[in-house]
N, C-alpha and C positions, 0 to 999 in steps of 0.2 A: 581171338575178338583181342584188341588190347585195352576191356574195358578189362580181360581176366587179373589181369597185375595188379587189381587195384584188392579185387573179392577175394582174393587167396589173404597172401597176407594183412595187405591194407595197406601197407610199407608205415607198421605202426609207428615203429624207430625212426627210420629215416622223413616220413612227413610230418614228425611231430616237433620233430629237433628242428625246424626248417623256421621253427614259428619267430626266434628270434628277429629273422633276417625279414620275414615277411609283413614283421609288425614295425618299422623302424624308422618309415620313409621320411616321420618329421615330428619326433614326438614319441616321448614315451607310452605309448595307448593301455597300459594299465593298468595304471593310478590311480582312480574314483569308484571303480566298482570294486576291484581285488582287495583294496587296506584293505573294506569290510572285515573281509573274511580272514585277513591278516595273513595272502602273499602281499609284503611289501616293495617290488618293485622289483624287471625283466631281470635281472639275475635273480634272482628267489623262483617263476618260473622256466627260465632255463634251468636248471638245476635241478626239479621236475620232471622235465620232460628228457631227462637223458637215459633213465630207464627205459627199460624192454613195454614195462604200463604204465607208464610215464605222463599222459596224457588223460585215463585214469584218475591219475592221483588229482593234477590238475585239477581238474572240476572237484575233486572232492576238497580241495581246500579252496576255490573259487564257489561255488556252489552242490554244497551234497544231496542234496533234495535233486538236484536234476544228476548229481557222479552216483545216488541211487538203480536208478533205472539204465541208468549206459549195456545194461546185457537185457532188456527187454527187447522179446522177439521182431521182427520187423518185417512188415511187406515192402519191398524198398523196386521200381521203374524207373531207371535212368533212364533219361525221355532217351529215344532209341536204343535201347534196349530192354532186353527181358525184363520180365519181373522176377525177384528174386530176394528170401527168407532172408534178412539180416537181422545187425540191434542198434539199437539206437548208436552207439559211439561207433558203428562201421558206417553210419549217415553223414559225423561229424569230420570219419577222417575223409569222407569219400568230396562232401564241403571243401574241402582243405585243398583235393585234387582239382579244385574249379567243380565239381561235378553237378549237376541238378537232376531235380528227382518231384515220383509222384512220392508220395508216403502213400503207402494206399492200403496200408492197416485201420478194416474195420467198414471201407469205404467200397470194397470189390463189387454187394451189389446191388448199387442202384446205376450204374455205367449202362449205359445206349437203352433209357429207356424212352424207345420213341416213343413212346404209348402218351405221354402225357407231352411229348412234346412240339411244339408247335407246326412244322410238318415244312411245307413249303409255301410261305409269303412271298408275294406279289410285292418285291417292294417298292414303296409309292414314287411318283415324280419328286421331285425336287419343288417346292411349291411358297414353300414359310420365308421367301427373303426376307419382306417388311418385318417379320419378327424378330427374325432371328438377327439381322442387321442391328435392331436398336439392342438389345438385350449385349452384341459383342460390342456394342461402344461403350457400356457402361464394366466393363470387365479390368483391373487396373494392375497395371507392370508394376507399383510398389506395392501392394498389398500381400502379390501372391509374392515376391520378398522379400517383404514380411514376413508369411506363413512360416517362408521354408526358412529363415535364419531360427525361427524359436523351437521347429521342429527337430533343426539338423543339432539346436545346442543338447538336446539330452546327450547321453554318452556313446550309447546306443539306445535303439530302438528291439533288443531279441527280445523274439516271441516269452521270453521263458522267463526276462531280469522285472527285478524292477523297473527300469526305464522301457521298456515294452509298455509298462500301464502308465508310469506318470505321460509319456506324450500320446497314449490311446487319449485317457483321461482330456490334455490339452486338445485335439483332436475334439474330441464329444463338449470342452465348453464355446469351444472356437461354432462348431455348428448350433447350440442351442443359440446365444449370441448372437448368430443368423439368422435364424427363425425366431428369435424374442421380436427382430426387425423390420420380422413383413411384414405387410398387408393384411387387413384384420380378415379380404376374403379366403387368404390361401390356407390351402388343407393340407398340412405338413405334419411327420410327425420323423421320431426317431430313435432308434434304438443302438443295446446294446447285443448285442450276440454273444454270450458267451460258448466257452469250448470250457475243456480237461486243461486246458495249462490259461495262465493267467491272461490274456495281453487280450480282449472282444474285439468281433469286426463289427465296426456301428454302420447301421440303415439309415439312411435317409431319405423320407422314399413326401417325392410329388405323390399324394391322394387325386382320383377322378375324377372330374368335373362334381360327380354327385354324389361324392366322399367316399369314405372304406366302405362303406356299410346297406350303402343305398340300391346296389342290386347284388348281395350274397347269391347268387344266383345265375354267373353272365351269359348271356346269349352267343353263341359259335363265333357272332361277326366280331365281340367286341375285343380292341384294342390287348395284345398279353401283353405281359407287364416289359418295360425297358428297363436295361439294366447299364450303369459305367461306372467301368471296376478300376481299381488304383490296389496296390497293397503299403499300408501303410507303416510291416517291420522292416527291419536295417538285421546286417550278418557283416560279422566277419568274420570272412571263412576263414582263419588261422586259429583260430578261437573265441568261442562265443561269444564271450565276457568283454574280449577287446572294443578301444574305439573302432565303430560304425555310424558316422554321421547317414549317410545313406544318402546325403543330397538326391543325388542322381539316383538312387538305384531303390524305392522309390519317391526321396519323395518329392520327387517331380512328379510325376505321375499322379500322388496327393495330394501335392496343392492346384493340384490342376482342377482336379477334380471339385476345390474345396471354391475354388475362386469364380466355377461356374456354374456349382449348384449356390454359391450370395447370387450372385449376377444374377441367374433364373428368382430366384426369390424376391430380389426387388422388384425387377418384373411384374413380377403379379401371377406368372406362369402358375397356372390350371387347364391338366391338359387332356385327353378324352381319357385315355387311360394311365396308369399306376407306371410313372415312372420313379426309377430308387436308384440313389450313390453308394455304393459299395466299396466302406475300404477294409482288405480283409484282415483279418492276420495269417501270423505263420505260412506266410507262400514263401522264408525261404528256407521253414521246415517241411517243405516237402508239399504243398500248396493245402497245408491241413485246414486251414476256414475258408477256401473254399468248400472247399468238400465238403466241410463240414453243411456250408447250407446248401449249397446246391439238395444235398442228401434232405433236408429238409423240405423242402419246394419240392422235391424230388413225391418224396412221401405224401403230401399235401393236397399235390396234384395242382402244384401251380402251372400256368403257366405261362414262360418265357418267350418274349415271340423273340427278341436282341439282347445283346451281349459286345462292347463294345468292351476288353480294355486296357491302360493306361500303365505304361511300366519301362519307364527312364527316356524321359521326351524331352532333354532338355544340354544333351552331347554334341556337343558338332565336332567334328573331324579336321583341325586349322586344316583348310584348302578347298575342302571341295562345296559339293552346293547345297545349303539346309536344304528335307525333303521332310517332308509326311509321311515315314513310309507306314504299309501296312504289312506285317507279317503273313507273307500264306504256308504257315506248318501249326498245321493243324486244328484248321477256320475254318466255318462257314465258307465257300468262294464268291457264292453269289451278293453275298453280304460281308466281303471283301470287296467285292467291285462297286458296288454302288456307293462304300461309306469313302475308296477311292476316288469317285466322282464327285461325291459329298465335300470332300477335302480341297479340290478343284477347283467347289461351285464360290467358297466360304474363304479358305485359307490363303496367304497372300506368298504361299509356298509350295513351286510342284509338291503332285504327290505320285505315289510310287508304291510299287509292291518289294519288301522284300519278303530273307529267307533267316531261319533260324543257323545258329551251326546247333552241329549234333550234341546232344545233354543242355540243352537247353529250354525254359519254357515259363509260361507263368497260368494264371487262375484264369484265363481262358479257356486254357485248356482241360477244366472241368466238370464247365462249362459246358465245350465240345465232345464231348465223350459222353452226359448224360443226353447225349440227342436233344440240347439246343444251338439256334443261330448264333455264334460268336465270331471276334474277327480281334486285334489284336496290333493295338497303333503302339510306332517303336519313334524312337531319334532319327535312326537311320536301317539301314543293310547290314546285316552283324556281317555276316558272309566279305564283304570288300573293306571292315576296320571299319566301318559309320560308326561306332557302339563306346559305350564309355569302358577303355580298360580299366579304371580305377577302381572298376564296380566293388563291391562286398570286403576294403581296405578302408587303413583310413583313410584314404587321401581323396573317398567319394567328395570327392566337399565341394560348393556351390562359385567362392569364390577364385577361380582359378579361367583363366581367357575361352576355354574349350566349354564353359558352363553359360551357357545364352537364357534367358530369357525371355527374349526377346522370340527364340524357338520352342521355348515350352509355351510362349502363349496363343500358337498358331493351334497347340492342342486345346484349348477351352477354347479359341472359336473352335474346334470339330468336335468339343463335346458338348454344347448350346447347342450348335448345328444339330449331331447324334440323336439330342433327348425330343426336339422340336418337333423335329421331321420325322422319326418317328413315332412323338410322345401325342401327337395333337395337339391342340390348344386351343381351346373352347375360350369365347368369350364375352 
């Protein structure tokens, strides 16, 4: 198999010595964070990467705490391949080759716990058009752009870096501002779900109409939790502490959820069942943040009725017809079909199915593997080139012609519709 050549030698010296080439497109990306650790310029980094153990030496210069764990064993499953034991450093080398994966270390036991999943759900007929359209009218393109400008201004959003924490705190404070402006009748909560690494996952929750504790033992026919997700971290696959604006991956999904959440809060949304918005940490580290959230939900016996992930929703292939695409890789097929119908009802652009390339994935897979219905909304079909080729580089920016806030807005509409149609609205 093609993958084996990367697992044995992992192309240590070759992959690492290509770092300078991979990082050069627009600027020297190593200035801000690396200078604090004594690596003054790209030439210093290039020198560190010349010998066979260069990657570790570079990390020791830039991030000694992370360098200390690079030899720790991790159970890794490259998407589409068998899982196997390797090291934390091997994970970073896989990223340099463009591989995405599950890091399943300590997460094996929760998989496919069908007993806590919701089972077959008869997805409702779309019937909340008036309420959904009213909320959609308040979505703001200017607000979404302003949020993304700030979010991408952080040097990177690497989940182990100070920037990953600062960007998460900015997002948390923005959510607090939105909640502070909510009508008095709104029942809202905001949580920082902490992890062993610095960046937390953020969870904003619309409580059910009766309140969080109105029915500690809900009846069997109560609506399960509806979850809308995106990931907040970014990654430069050449080296994790390099510049990584992450405008499309996944700044676009993060601000789509932020805008949809703000519009629903402003409208006084009161669902019949809980509706949660999740901004996951460490998706780029192997779905680490979402897997910890899933494990807690499984352990607590929480019933999740539907989950949708928004990951990369703003890049449009030049010359193509922009579409709202639902990925059919590791998803619930019936919910995917229903969500395509939802997009056809509420979005101004056509909706279709798409399929991930080998070795691609996102946070919806953590929910899917635990037995919960989950789907994945994306900017286009990766198989035909409708995916941002600059993801995970310094050039994943919003100020390029291919980045479309108009396209992202269609996904904000879809997010509002998904929350209302599945969560219900108690007036």
